[in-house]
C-alpha positions in Angstrom: 0.0 0.0 0.0 1.3 3.4 -0.9 1.7 6.3 1.5 -1.2 8.0 -0.2 -3.4 4.9 0.1 -2.5 4.6 3.8 -3.5 8.2 4.5 -6.7 7.7 2.5 -7.5 4.7 4.7 -6.8 6.7 7.9 -9.1 9.5 6.7 -11.9 7.0 6.0 -11.5 5.5 9.5 -11.3 9.0 11.0 -14.6 10.0 9.3 -16.3 7.2 11.1 -14.4 7.9 14.4 -15.4 11.6 14.2 -19.1 10.6 14.1 -18.7 8.2 17.0 -16.8 10.9 19.0 -19.5 13.5 18.2 -22.3 11.1 19.3 -20.4 10.4 22.5 -19.9 14.1 23.2 -23.5 15.0 22.7 -24.8 12.1 24.8 -22.4 12.9 27.6 -23.3 16.6 27.7 -27.1 15.8 27.7 -26.6 13.2 30.4 -24.3 15.2 32.7 -25.4 18.8 32.0 -29.0 18.3 30.9 -28.7 20.9 28.1 -27.7 21.2 24.5 -24.3 22.9 24.5 -22.9 23.0 21.0 -19.8 25.0 22.1 -18.9 22.4 24.6 -19.4 19.6 22.1 -17.2 21.6 19.6 -14.5 21.8 22.2 -14.7 18.1 23.0 -14.4 17.1 19.3 -12.1 19.8 17.9 -8.8 19.1 16.3 -7.2 21.5 18.7 -8.4 19.3 21.6 -7.6 16.0 19.9 -4.1 17.2 19.1 -3.3 17.2 22.8 -3.7 13.4 22.7 -2.2 12.7 19.2 -2.6 13.6 15.6 -6.4 14.4 15.3 -7.0 12.2 12.3 -5.1 9.3 13.8 -7.1 9.6 17.1 -10.4 9.7 15.2 -9.2 6.7 13.0 -8.4 4.7 16.2 -12.0 5.4 17.4 -13.3 4.4 14.1 -11.4 1.1 14.0 -12.5 0.3 17.5 -16.1 1.0 16.6 -15.9 -1.1 13.5 -14.2 -4.0 15.2 -15.8 -4.0 18.7 -18.9 -1.8 18.5 -20.1 1.4 20.0 -19.8 0.5 23.7 -16.1 -0.3 23.2 -15.5 2.9 21.3 -17.3 4.9 24.0 -15.2 3.2 26.7 -12.0 4.1 24.8 -13.1 7.7 24.6 -14.0 7.7 28.3 -10.6 6.3 29.4 -8.3 8.2 27.0 -9.9 11.5 26.1 -12.5 12.4 28.7 -9.9 12.8 31.6 -7.9 15.3 29.4 -11.0 17.2 28.4 -12.3 17.4 32.0 -8.9 18.9 33.1 -9.0 21.4 30.2 -12.6 22.4 31.1 -11.7 22.8 34.8 -8.8 25.1 33.8 -11.0 27.0 31.4 -13.4 27.8 34.3 -10.7 29.1 36.6 -10.6 32.9 36.9 -7.7 34.5 35.1 -5.3 35.4 37.9 -3.0 37.5 35.6 -5.5 40.4 35.2 
């Protein structure tokens, strides 16, 4: 497989993984916050956030592969273990008052 074909496969898997991650984010926000919060969902699924963990496309592709191989519960579990703790730390820091004013 060529490098171009490899990247194309990663992007296909990432497209699925992005959908799984978006569904997880929306369900989590509704379950925990009880509101529709598009900005929070955007923060949780953004490339900027995902780049903290790894290359965003690679991270989404990993989610996509897990989903296709093991199903939605396994993909959600991976997100909960790997991404949610980082996101929760970022959200806690975001809510802290800026002390340098």
